[in-house]
Wavefront OBJ file of the C-alpha trace (Angstrom):
o trace
v -0.326 0.375 0.058
v 1.769 3.527 -0.840
v 0.169 6.094 1.711
v 2.336 2.830 4.211
v 5.054 3.284 2.345
v 5.542 6.608 2.630
v 4.362 7.045 6.219
v 8.154 6.171 7.859
v 8.184 5.259 10.633
v 4.065 3.426 10.261
v 3.423 3.496 14.285
v 4.766 7.410 14.676
v 1.771 8.562 12.847
v -2.073 7.474 13.199
v -4.240 8.852 9.594
v -8.292 9.964 10.099
v -10.495 8.889 7.984
v -12.855 11.560 7.290
v -15.978 10.288 5.300
v -17.130 12.224 2.771
v -20.023 14.054 2.597
v -22.727 14.683 0.239
v -22.829 18.202 -1.745
v -23.924 19.352 -5.667
v -20.532 18.365 -6.292
v -19.950 15.783 -9.364
v -18.470 13.410 -6.212
v -19.877 10.821 -4.449
v -18.086 9.140 -1.211
v -17.315 5.831 -0.496
v -19.549 2.603 1.156
v -19.309 2.302 4.654
v -17.591 -1.430 3.600
v -14.810 0.698 1.370
v -13.729 2.895 3.784
v -13.681 -0.128 6.928
v -11.459 -1.723 3.751
v -9.280 0.657 3.434
v -8.345 1.301 7.551
v -8.293 -2.416 7.574
v -5.566 -2.010 5.282
v -3.650 0.156 6.667
v -3.954 -1.200 9.388
v -2.297 -4.816 8.555
v 0.483 -2.749 7.028
v 1.162 -1.136 10.588
v -0.789 2.601 10.449
v -3.150 2.942 12.673
v -5.983 4.362 11.497
v -9.648 5.924 12.478
v -12.778 6.625 11.382
v -14.010 9.722 12.114
v -17.413 10.127 13.335
v -19.966 11.856 11.078
v -22.226 14.864 12.358
v -24.448 17.148 11.187
v -25.420 14.888 7.582
v -28.945 15.722 7.746
v -28.700 19.271 7.763
v -26.201 19.870 5.156
v -23.740 20.887 8.034
v -21.585 18.349 7.948
v -17.481 18.643 6.849
v -17.843 20.301 4.123
v -21.068 21.280 3.611
v -20.963 24.566 5.007
v -18.187 25.883 2.487
v -20.214 24.348 -0.872
v -22.986 26.240 0.386
v -21.277 29.378 1.068
v -19.560 28.885 -2.244
v -22.968 28.003 -4.111
l 1 2 3 4 5 6 7 8 9 10 11 12 13 14 15 16 17 18 19 20 21 22 23 24 25 26 27 28 29 30 31 32 33 34 35 36 37 38 39 40 41 42 43 44 45 46 47 48 49 50 51 52 53 54 55 56 57 58 59 60 61 62 63 64 65 66 67 68 69 70 71 72
């Protein structure tokens, strides 16, 4: 895994995975299964990783959503 290769020494890093929140942009977020698989792959390569909780999605106030509204 390329990310694990550049994080040296691996036990000095912790990766916070932040799920992409839906906006009117052309991008869509990964499935929970894909996010969990990525986290597991990082951990298999000795990199600590956590998946951040998403809050505010139901009122379009999650990370990235407010910036997208302001730009519109």
